[in-house]
KEKE-3310 file (N, C-alpha, C; in steps of 0.2 Angstrom, whole numbers, plus 5000, padded with zeros to 4 digits):
npx = (4758:4765:4757:4745:4751:4754:4741:4736:4744:4739:4728:4727:4733:4725:4712:4715:4721:4720:4730:4743:4740:4734:4747:4757:4754:4752:4752:4754:4742:4735:4726:4737:4739:4735:4729:4724:4714:4705:4702:4694:4685:4677:4673:4665:4654:4652:4654:4658:4661:4671:4680:4685:4698:4708:4713:4714:4706:4694:4697:4691:4684:4680:4677:4684:4697:4699:4704:4717:4723:4722:4733:4743:4745:4746:4760:4766:4764:4775:4782:4773:4767:4777:4778:4765:4763:4774:4770:4757:4764:4773:4763:4757:4766:4769:4757:4758:4768:4774)
npy = (4915:4926:4935:4936:4944:4954:4959:4963:4973:4982:4984:4990:5003:5007:5010:5021:5022:5025:5025:5030:5042:5049:5048:5054:5066:5070:5081:5091:5087:5079:5062:5049:5034:5020:5028:5027:5018:5021:5033:5029:5021:5032:5037:5029:5028:5040:5052:5067:5077:5071:5068:5078:5079:5075:5079:5076:5071:5056:5041:5035:5022:5016:5004:4995:4999:4998:4985:4985:4996:4993:4983:4991:5001:4993:4989:5001:5006:5004:5017:5026:5024:5029:5042:5049:5047:5055:5068:5069:5068:5080:5089:5089:5092:5106:5111:5110:5118:5135)
npz = (4283:4283:4274:4283:4292:4285:4281:4293:4298:4287:4289:4302:4300:4291:4298:4306:4318:4334:4344:4339:4334:4349:4355:4348:4348:4360:4376:4390:4402:4394:4391:4393:4396:4388:4379:4366:4365:4374:4368:4357:4364:4367:4358:4351:4362:4357:4364:4365:4373:4382:4372:4366:4374:4371:4360:4347:4331:4332:4326:4310:4311:4325:4331:4324:4324:4340:4346:4339:4344:4357:4359:4354:4364:4374:4370:4373:4385:4395:4391:4391:4405:4415:4411:4413:4426:4431:4427:4434:4448:4448:4446:4458:4466:4463:4468:4482:4483:4491)
capx = (4760:4767:4750:4742:4754:4755:4734:4733:4747:4736:4720:4730:4735:4718:4710:4718:4727:4720:4736:4748:4736:4736:4755:4761:4752:4751:4754:4752:4735:4731:4727:4742:4739:4728:4725:4721:4708:4702:4698:4690:4678:4674:4670:4659:4650:4647:4656:4664:4666:4679:4685:4690:4703:4713:4715:4714:4701:4695:4697:4685:4681:4685:4676:4690:4704:4700:4710:4724:4725:4724:4740:4749:4744:4750:4766:4768:4766:4783:4784:4768:4766:4780:4777:4759:4766:4778:4764:4753:4767:4773:4755:4754:4772:4767:4751:4762:4774:4772)
capy = (4919:4934:4938:4939:4950:4962:4961:4964:4979:4987:4987:4994:5010:5011:5011:5027:5020:5031:5026:5033:5050:5051:5048:5059:5074:5071:5087:5092:5087:5075:5057:5046:5028:5017:5033:5027:5013:5026:5038:5023:5020:5038:5038:5024:5030:5047:5057:5072:5081:5068:5066:5084:5080:5070:5085:5074:5068:5050:5036:5035:5016:5015:4997:4990:5001:4997:4978:4986:5002:4990:4980:4996:5003:4989:4989:5009:5006:5006:5023:5031:5026:5036:5051:5050:5047:5061:5072:5069:5071:5088:5094:5088:5097:5113:5114:5111:5125:5142)
capz = (4289:4281:4272:4288:4297:4281:4281:4300:4295:4283:4293:4308:4296:4287:4302:4308:4324:4338:4348:4336:4335:4354:4358:4344:4350:4368:4377:4396:4403:4389:4392:4390:4398:4384:4376:4358:4365:4378:4363:4353:4367:4369:4350:4350:4364:4356:4371:4362:4378:4384:4365:4366:4380:4367:4355:4340:4328:4332:4319:4306:4313:4332:4333:4322:4328:4345:4347:4336:4349:4363:4359:4354:4369:4379:4369:4374:4391:4398:4391:4394:4412:4417:4410:4416:4433:4431:4426:4441:4454:4446:4447:4466:4470:4461:4471:4488:4482:4492)
cpx = (4761:4761:4747:4745:4753:4746:4732:4738:4744:4730:4722:4731:4728:4713:4709:4721:4726:4727:4742:4746:4740:4743:4757:4759:4750:4756:4752:4744:4731:4729:4732:4743:4734:4725:4722:4714:4703:4697:4693:4682:4675:4670:4665:4653:4647:4649:4660:4664:4672:4683:4690:4698:4709:4717:4717:4707:4700:4696:4691:4679:4684:4683:4681:4697:4705:4705:4715:4728:4727:4731:4745:4750:4748:4758:4770:4767:4771:4785:4779:4765:4770:4780:4771:4760:4769:4774:4760:4758:4771:4769:4755:4761:4772:4761:4753:4768:4772:4770)
cpy = (4926:4937:4940:4943:4955:4963:4966:4973:4984:4989:4992:5003:5012:5012:5017:5029:5026:5031:5030:5040:5054:5052:5054:5065:5075:5077:5087:5093:5081:5068:5053:5037:5025:5022:5031:5022:5017:5031:5033:5023:5026:5039:5033:5025:5037:5052:5063:5078:5079:5068:5072:5084:5078:5076:5083:5070:5061:5045:5036:5028:5014:5007:4994:4992:4999:4991:4981:4992:4998:4987:4985:5000:5001:4988:4995:5010:5008:5012:5028:5032:5032:5042:5053:5052:5054:5068:5075:5072:5078:5093:5094:5093:5105:5116:5115:5117:5131:5147)
cpz = (4287:4278:4278:4292:4292:4281:4290:4300:4295:4285:4299:4305:4293:4292:4307:4315:4329:4342:4344:4337:4342:4357:4354:4346:4357:4370:4386:4398:4399:4393:4388:4391:4394:4380:4371:4360:4371:4373:4359:4357:4367:4362:4349:4355:4362:4360:4369:4367:4380:4377:4365:4371:4376:4363:4347:4337:4331:4326:4316:4308:4320:4334:4330:4324:4336:4348:4345:4342:4354:4364:4357:4360:4375:4380:4372:4382:4396:4398:4393:4400:4415:4417:4411:4423:4435:4431:4433:4448:4453:4449:4455:4468:4470:4465:4480:4487:4486:4488)
residu = (UNK:UNK:UNK:UNK:UNK:UNK:UNK:UNK:UNK:UNK:UNK:UNK:UNK:UNK:UNK:UNK:UNK:UNK:UNK:UNK:UNK:UNK:UNK:UNK:UNK:UNK:UNK:UNK:UNK:UNK:UNK:UNK:UNK:UNK:UNK:UNK:UNK:UNK:UNK:UNK:UNK:UNK:UNK:UNK:UNK:UNK:UNK:UNK:UNK:UNK:UNK:UNK:UNK:UNK:UNK:UNK:UNK:UNK:UNK:UNK:UNK:UNK:UNK:UNK:UNK:UNK:UNK:UNK:UNK:UNK:UNK:UNK:UNK:UNK:UNK:UNK:UNK:UNK:UNK:UNK:UNK:UNK:UNK:UNK:UNK:UNK:UNK:UNK:UNK:UNK:UNK:UNK:UNK:UNK:UNK:UNK:UNK:UNK)
# end
């Protein structure tokens, strides 16, 4: 069991982990909710205009990284969802201000 766990951890870090990249470099206006998974999807589609929103390079092997990013994004959802909601709310309030 321990060998399987170590295997998955090593694959996770060798794949480039889109979630760690996007969450650690998140700024105003960057995607936050399921950002690693979304970055992997855009990389597999070859959609460079959408990838530029993340401000980080995509992982070298997005197909390998995607299931692991999905798990990491799901675990980080309680942190990323409030931040994204706060940004949207503040943005709407700023537009309403005179």
